[in-house]
Short mmCIF file of the C-alpha atoms (twelve columns), coordinates in Angstrom:
data_MODEL
# 
_entry.id   MODEL 
# 
loop_
_atom_site.group_PDB 
_atom_site.id 
_atom_site.type_symbol 
_atom_site.label_atom_id 
_atom_site.label_alt_id 
_atom_site.label_comp_id 
_atom_site.label_asym_id 
_atom_site.label_seq_id 
_atom_site.Cartn_x 
_atom_site.Cartn_y 
_atom_site.Cartn_z 
_atom_site.pdbx_PDB_model_num 
ATOM 1   C CA . GLY A 1   -19.616 40.472 98.975  1 
ATOM 2   C CA . ILE A 2   -21.106 40.028 95.508  1 
ATOM 3   C CA . SER A 3   -20.389 37.644 92.641  1 
ATOM 4   C CA . ALA A 4   -21.666 37.928 89.068  1 
ATOM 5   C CA . MET A 5   -21.369 36.091 85.765  1 
ATOM 6   C CA . LYS A 6   -22.719 36.550 82.273  1 
ATOM 7   C CA . HIS A 7   -23.932 33.747 80.014  1 
ATOM 8   C CA . GLY A 8   -24.584 34.006 76.324  1 
ATOM 9   C CA . PHE A 9   -24.498 32.198 73.016  1 
ATOM 10  C CA . ASP A 10  -21.995 32.638 70.189  1 
ATOM 11  C CA . VAL A 11  -22.283 31.140 66.739  1 
ATOM 12  C CA . HIS A 12  -18.640 29.995 66.815  1 
ATOM 13  C CA . ASP A 13  -18.118 29.198 70.536  1 
ATOM 14  C CA . GLY A 14  -21.603 27.991 71.493  1 
ATOM 15  C CA . ILE A 15  -22.681 28.661 75.085  1 
ATOM 16  C CA . THR A 16  -20.303 31.076 76.822  1 
ATOM 17  C CA . VAL A 17  -19.838 31.915 80.510  1 
ATOM 18  C CA . GLU A 18  -17.874 35.033 81.510  1 
ATOM 19  C CA . TYR A 19  -16.765 36.378 84.877  1 
ATOM 20  C CA . VAL A 20  -18.068 39.871 85.721  1 
ATOM 21  C CA . ASP A 21  -16.020 42.175 87.944  1 
ATOM 22  C CA . PRO A 22  -18.412 43.740 90.499  1 
ATOM 23  C CA . VAL A 23  -16.388 46.994 90.394  1 
ATOM 24  C CA . ASN A 24  -17.578 47.597 86.813  1 
ATOM 25  C CA . PHE A 25  -21.086 46.209 87.358  1 
ATOM 26  C CA . VAL A 26  -24.329 48.214 87.713  1 
ATOM 27  C CA . TYR A 27  -27.831 46.977 88.564  1 
ATOM 28  C CA . SER A 28  -31.194 48.258 89.729  1 
ATOM 29  C CA . PRO A 29  -31.928 48.504 93.486  1 
ATOM 30  C CA . THR A 30  -32.828 45.120 94.974  1 
ATOM 31  C CA . GLU A 31  -33.595 43.373 98.257  1 
ATOM 32  C CA . ASP A 32  -33.189 39.847 96.877  1 
ATOM 33  C CA . PRO A 33  -29.805 38.083 97.407  1 
ATOM 34  C CA . ASN A 34  -30.341 36.400 94.018  1 
ATOM 35  C CA . PHE A 35  -31.225 39.743 92.324  1 
ATOM 36  C CA . ARG A 36  -34.418 38.285 90.858  1 
ATOM 37  C CA . ASP A 37  -36.283 41.592 91.147  1 
ATOM 38  C CA . CYS A 38  -33.724 43.608 89.147  1 
ATOM 39  C CA . TYR A 39  -34.989 45.031 85.883  1 
ATOM 40  C CA . TYR A 40  -31.672 46.215 84.389  1 
ATOM 41  C CA . PHE A 41  -28.000 45.236 84.474  1 
ATOM 42  C CA . GLY A 42  -24.891 46.815 83.011  1 
ATOM 43  C CA . GLU A 43  -21.178 46.094 82.713  1 
ATOM 44  C CA . VAL A 44  -18.349 48.461 81.700  1 
ATOM 45  C CA . LYS A 45  -15.542 46.933 79.639  1 
ATOM 46  C CA . SER A 46  -12.445 48.469 78.129  1 
ATOM 47  C CA . VAL A 47  -11.952 46.986 74.646  1 
ATOM 48  C CA . HIS A 48  -9.800  47.669 71.616  1 
ATOM 49  C CA . VAL A 49  -11.267 49.735 68.803  1 
ATOM 50  C CA . THR A 50  -11.134 46.717 66.501  1 
ATOM 51  C CA . GLU A 51  -13.906 45.148 68.625  1 
ATOM 52  C CA . ILE A 52  -16.201 47.987 67.571  1 
ATOM 53  C CA . LYS A 53  -15.637 47.025 63.947  1 
ATOM 54  C CA . LYS A 54  -16.670 43.470 64.790  1 
ATOM 55  C CA . ILE A 55  -19.839 44.701 66.510  1 
ATOM 56  C CA . ASN A 56  -20.836 46.970 63.617  1 
ATOM 57  C CA . PRO A 57  -19.082 46.138 60.319  1 
ATOM 58  C CA . ASN A 58  -20.833 49.065 58.573  1 
ATOM 59  C CA . LEU A 59  -18.691 51.685 60.321  1 
ATOM 60  C CA . THR A 60  -16.190 53.551 58.178  1 
ATOM 61  C CA . GLN A 61  -12.579 54.167 59.171  1 
ATOM 62  C CA . GLU A 62  -13.296 57.886 59.711  1 
ATOM 63  C CA . GLU A 63  -16.140 57.073 62.113  1 
ATOM 64  C CA . ILE A 64  -13.963 54.630 64.052  1 
ATOM 65  C CA . GLU A 65  -11.220 57.244 64.388  1 
ATOM 66  C CA . GLU A 66  -13.725 59.838 65.616  1 
ATOM 67  C CA . ILE A 67  -15.176 57.391 68.154  1 
ATOM 68  C CA . SER A 68  -11.683 56.450 69.331  1 
ATOM 69  C CA . LYS A 69  -10.737 60.125 69.790  1 
ATOM 70  C CA . ILE A 70  -13.848 60.990 71.838  1 
ATOM 71  C CA . ALA A 71  -13.886 57.760 73.847  1 
ATOM 72  C CA . SER A 72  -10.180 57.997 74.711  1 
ATOM 73  C CA . ARG A 73  -10.781 61.466 76.224  1 
ATOM 74  C CA . PHE A 74  -13.556 59.970 78.366  1 
ATOM 75  C CA . ASP A 75  -11.218 57.182 79.483  1 
ATOM 76  C CA . GLY A 76  -8.552  59.750 80.311  1 
ATOM 77  C CA . TYR A 77  -11.011 61.601 82.550  1 
ATOM 78  C CA . ARG A 78  -12.047 58.358 84.219  1 
ATOM 79  C CA . SER A 79  -8.415  57.401 84.882  1 
ATOM 80  C CA . THR A 80  -7.933  60.647 86.829  1 
ATOM 81  C CA . GLN A 81  -10.873 59.649 89.046  1 
ATOM 82  C CA . ASN A 82  -9.699  56.053 89.450  1 
ATOM 83  C CA . LEU A 83  -5.921  55.721 89.626  1 
ATOM 84  C CA . THR A 84  -6.094  51.965 89.108  1 
ATOM 85  C CA . SER A 85  -7.414  52.453 85.566  1 
ATOM 86  C CA . GLN A 86  -4.751  52.801 82.870  1 
ATOM 87  C CA . SER A 87  -7.101  52.720 79.862  1 
ATOM 88  C CA . GLY A 88  -6.849  56.505 79.488  1 
ATOM 89  C CA . LEU A 89  -3.172  56.157 78.526  1 
ATOM 90  C CA . ASP A 90  -4.036  54.050 75.452  1 
ATOM 91  C CA . LYS A 91  -5.972  55.815 72.702  1 
ATOM 92  C CA . ALA A 92  -6.656  52.475 71.016  1 
ATOM 93  C CA . ASN A 93  -8.983  51.449 73.859  1 
ATOM 94  C CA . VAL A 94  -12.582 52.536 74.381  1 
ATOM 95  C CA . SER A 95  -15.045 51.875 77.188  1 
ATOM 96  C CA . LEU A 96  -18.237 50.025 76.326  1 
ATOM 97  C CA . LEU A 97  -21.286 49.731 78.554  1 
ATOM 98  C CA . TYR A 98  -22.987 46.414 77.844  1 
ATOM 99  C CA . PHE A 99  -26.530 46.608 79.203  1 
ATOM 100 C CA . CYS A 100 -29.789 44.705 79.277  1 
ATOM 101 C CA . TYR A 101 -33.208 45.616 80.648  1 
ATOM 102 C CA . LYS A 102 -36.502 43.816 81.175  1 
ATOM 103 C CA . THR A 103 -39.837 44.728 79.649  1 
ATOM 104 C CA . ASP A 104 -42.893 42.890 78.392  1 
ATOM 105 C CA . ARG A 105 -44.021 41.999 74.894  1 
ATOM 106 C CA . GLU A 106 -47.328 40.984 73.399  1 
ATOM 107 C CA . VAL A 107 -47.338 37.646 71.589  1 
ATOM 108 C CA . VAL A 108 -50.217 37.345 69.113  1 
ATOM 109 C CA . TYR A 109 -51.594 34.137 67.595  1 
ATOM 110 C CA . LYS A 110 -54.100 33.628 64.832  1 
ATOM 111 C CA . VAL A 111 -56.320 30.721 65.888  1 
ATOM 112 C CA . LYS A 112 -57.893 29.170 62.810  1 
ATOM 113 C CA . LYS A 113 -60.811 26.756 63.043  1 
ATOM 114 C CA . ASN A 114 -60.801 23.864 60.616  1 
ATOM 115 C CA . GLN A 115 -63.742 21.947 59.213  1 
ATOM 116 C CA . ASN A 116 -63.361 19.097 61.720  1 
ATOM 117 C CA . GLY A 117 -63.892 21.400 64.699  1 
ATOM 118 C CA . GLY A 118 -60.236 21.631 65.652  1 
ATOM 119 C CA . GLU A 119 -58.089 24.757 66.030  1 
ATOM 120 C CA . LYS A 120 -54.658 25.600 64.655  1 
ATOM 121 C CA . PRO A 121 -52.614 28.523 66.118  1 
ATOM 122 C CA . LEU A 122 -50.366 30.594 63.846  1 
ATOM 123 C CA . LYS A 123 -47.968 33.199 65.235  1 
ATOM 124 C CA . LYS A 124 -48.562 36.778 63.977  1 
ATOM 125 C CA . ASP A 125 -47.229 40.262 64.702  1 
ATOM 126 C CA . SER A 126 -48.947 42.687 67.082  1 
ATOM 127 C CA . SER A 127 -50.646 44.564 64.197  1 
ATOM 128 C CA . PHE A 128 -52.766 41.547 63.289  1 
ATOM 129 C CA . ASN A 129 -56.449 42.480 63.669  1 
ATOM 130 C CA . PRO A 130 -58.943 40.060 62.062  1 
ATOM 131 C CA . PRO A 131 -62.519 41.116 61.269  1 
ATOM 132 C CA . LYS A 132 -65.050 40.223 63.952  1 
ATOM 133 C CA . THR A 133 -67.762 38.625 61.881  1 
ATOM 134 C CA . GLU A 134 -69.673 35.382 62.171  1 
ATOM 135 C CA . GLN A 135 -68.265 34.228 58.826  1 
ATOM 136 C CA . ALA A 136 -64.648 34.595 59.997  1 
ATOM 137 C CA . ARG A 137 -63.048 31.218 60.761  1 
ATOM 138 C CA . PHE A 138 -60.176 32.622 62.790  1 
ATOM 139 C CA . GLU A 139 -59.703 34.863 65.810  1 
ATOM 140 C CA . ARG A 140 -56.945 36.820 67.563  1 
ATOM 141 C CA . VAL A 141 -55.451 35.436 70.797  1 
ATOM 142 C CA . SER A 142 -52.672 37.244 72.661  1 
ATOM 143 C CA . ARG A 143 -50.638 37.087 75.871  1 
ATOM 144 C CA . ARG A 144 -47.898 39.194 77.435  1 
ATOM 145 C CA . ILE A 145 -44.511 37.707 78.318  1 
ATOM 146 C CA . ASP A 146 -41.315 39.060 79.910  1 
ATOM 147 C CA . VAL A 147 -38.458 39.754 77.517  1 
ATOM 148 C CA . TRP A 148 -34.987 41.304 77.780  1 
ATOM 149 C CA . TYR A 149 -33.379 43.804 75.425  1 
ATOM 150 C CA . GLU A 150 -29.615 44.251 75.166  1 
ATOM 151 C CA . GLY A 151 -27.119 46.636 73.593  1 
ATOM 152 C CA . ALA A 152 -23.725 48.298 73.910  1 
ATOM 153 C CA . LEU A 153 -23.073 52.016 74.453  1 
ATOM 154 C CA . ILE A 154 -19.689 53.651 73.808  1 
ATOM 155 C CA . LEU A 155 -19.150 55.796 76.919  1 
ATOM 156 C CA . GLY A 156 -18.437 59.429 76.148  1 
ATOM 157 C CA . THR A 157 -20.372 59.268 72.849  1 
ATOM 158 C CA . ASP A 158 -23.965 58.836 71.677  1 
ATOM 159 C CA . LYS A 159 -23.099 55.718 69.668  1 
ATOM 160 C CA . MET A 160 -25.065 52.563 70.500  1 
ATOM 161 C CA . PHE A 161 -24.573 49.175 68.884  1 
ATOM 162 C CA . ASN A 162 -26.442 45.852 68.772  1 
ATOM 163 C CA . TYR A 163 -29.584 47.189 70.399  1 
ATOM 164 C CA . LYS A 164 -31.989 44.287 69.958  1 
ATOM 165 C CA . LEU A 165 -34.211 41.728 71.590  1 
ATOM 166 C CA . CYS A 166 -32.120 39.100 73.395  1 
ATOM 167 C CA . GLU A 167 -31.837 35.801 71.593  1 
ATOM 168 C CA . ASN A 168 -32.038 32.322 73.163  1 
ATOM 169 C CA . MET A 169 -33.694 33.596 76.349  1 
ATOM 170 C CA . ILE A 170 -33.895 30.997 79.118  1 
ATOM 171 C CA . ARG A 171 -37.394 30.126 80.286  1 
ATOM 172 C CA . LYS A 172 -38.357 27.599 82.922  1 
ATOM 173 C CA . GLU A 173 -40.535 24.714 81.851  1 
ATOM 174 C CA . GLY A 174 -44.137 25.552 82.646  1 
ATOM 175 C CA . PHE A 175 -43.353 29.300 83.134  1 
ATOM 176 C CA . LEU A 176 -43.031 30.555 79.558  1 
ATOM 177 C CA . ASN A 177 -43.976 34.112 80.566  1 
ATOM 178 C CA . ILE A 178 -40.908 34.447 82.847  1 
ATOM 179 C CA . THR A 179 -37.343 34.615 81.507  1 
ATOM 180 C CA . SER A 180 -33.888 34.938 83.062  1 
ATOM 181 C CA . PRO A 181 -31.476 37.832 82.282  1 
ATOM 182 C CA . ASN A 182 -28.026 37.475 80.732  1 
ATOM 183 C CA . TYR A 183 -26.449 38.230 84.124  1 
ATOM 184 C CA . LEU A 184 -26.679 35.975 87.153  1 
ATOM 185 C CA . VAL A 185 -25.753 37.609 90.454  1 
ATOM 186 C CA . TYR A 186 -25.595 36.460 94.061  1 
ATOM 187 C CA . ALA A 187 -24.851 38.344 97.297  1 
ATOM 188 C CA . PRO A 188 -25.352 36.198 100.453 1 
ATOM 189 C CA . GLU A 189 -25.210 39.110 102.946 1 
ATOM 190 C CA . LEU A 190 -27.349 41.626 101.085 1 
ATOM 191 C CA . TYR A 191 -29.354 44.050 103.238 1 
ATOM 192 C CA . GLN A 192 -30.909 47.338 102.066 1 
ATOM 193 C CA . ASN A 193 -28.942 47.085 98.833  1 
ATOM 194 C CA . ARG A 194 -25.666 46.912 100.775 1 
ATOM 195 C CA . THR A 195 -23.326 43.918 100.802 1 
ATOM 196 C CA . ARG A 196 -20.794 42.660 103.322 1 
ATOM 197 C CA . SER A 197 -18.012 40.387 102.119 1 
ATOM 198 C CA . LEU A 198 -16.627 37.389 104.005 1 
ATOM 199 C CA . VAL A 199 -13.342 39.223 104.635 1 
ATOM 200 C CA . GLU A 200 -15.167 42.240 106.031 1 
ATOM 201 C CA . ARG A 201 -17.031 40.044 108.536 1 
ATOM 202 C CA . ILE A 202 -13.824 38.261 109.575 1 
ATOM 203 C CA . ILE A 203 -11.799 41.438 110.258 1 
ATOM 204 C CA . PRO A 204 -13.150 42.056 113.854 1 
ATOM 205 C CA . TYR A 205 -12.289 38.491 114.883 1 
ATOM 206 C CA . VAL A 206 -8.804  38.694 113.348 1 
ATOM 207 C CA . ASP A 207 -8.208  41.978 115.198 1 
ATOM 208 C CA . GLN A 208 -9.144  40.288 118.472 1 
ATOM 209 C CA . MET A 209 -6.772  37.406 117.742 1 
ATOM 210 C CA . GLN A 210 -3.985  39.907 117.067 1 
ATOM 211 C CA . GLN A 211 -4.680  41.700 120.341 1 
ATOM 212 C CA . ILE A 212 -4.572  38.393 122.263 1 
ATOM 213 C CA . HIS A 213 -1.278  37.526 120.569 1 
ATOM 214 C CA . ILE A 214 0.215   40.897 121.629 1 
ATOM 215 C CA . LYS A 215 -1.014  40.371 125.233 1 
ATOM 216 C CA . LEU A 216 0.644   36.951 125.337 1 
ATOM 217 C CA . GLN A 217 3.889   38.479 124.154 1 
ATOM 218 C CA . GLN A 218 3.665   41.081 126.925 1 
ATOM 219 C CA . ILE A 219 3.011   38.398 129.555 1 
ATOM 220 C CA . ILE A 220 5.997   36.337 128.344 1 
ATOM 221 C CA . ALA A 221 8.203   39.442 128.438 1 
# 
């Protein structure tokens, strides 16, 4: 009853679109079928330990072995809870929780007045605080915009990688203060945070058809 995908940007592959399995997907409570009011998303993936080295090249071989040992025990525990998961049998695999969450950020500009009466904005950091005097030819102008942060957590450990402000955030033209998350989700039959799939809604009608078929067989007999 729910479908999800993740879009991103890679230096080598360009724009990427990945399928997200709803079984391994987490999100904040919502009443919107398009999940526009969600403020965090997460996805659990089982990856090889070599992927961790790609995420953080500064890790030593000893640290990778320690992470693999702890994370494989976590995967082994998870496989006992979910019999369909076989990642606990392979110590070379670890579970990563890719996550993103929404917050706001202050964007500060230094507006400088030139001799001709015009103004020129220059982007500054939030600590910029010009003096408020009549002789000052520039002033501080700020606004708050929505932003998304992302990262990856190795489940079973306290190791977190690539925690940063999302790059290449999508913003609609004319709505620069609103941005879209990395995950796009849709659930057509969402009600009170519960979903019903197409197959689930068809089952009662299929059962009735089966009962009618059995009755016809009885009548023929």
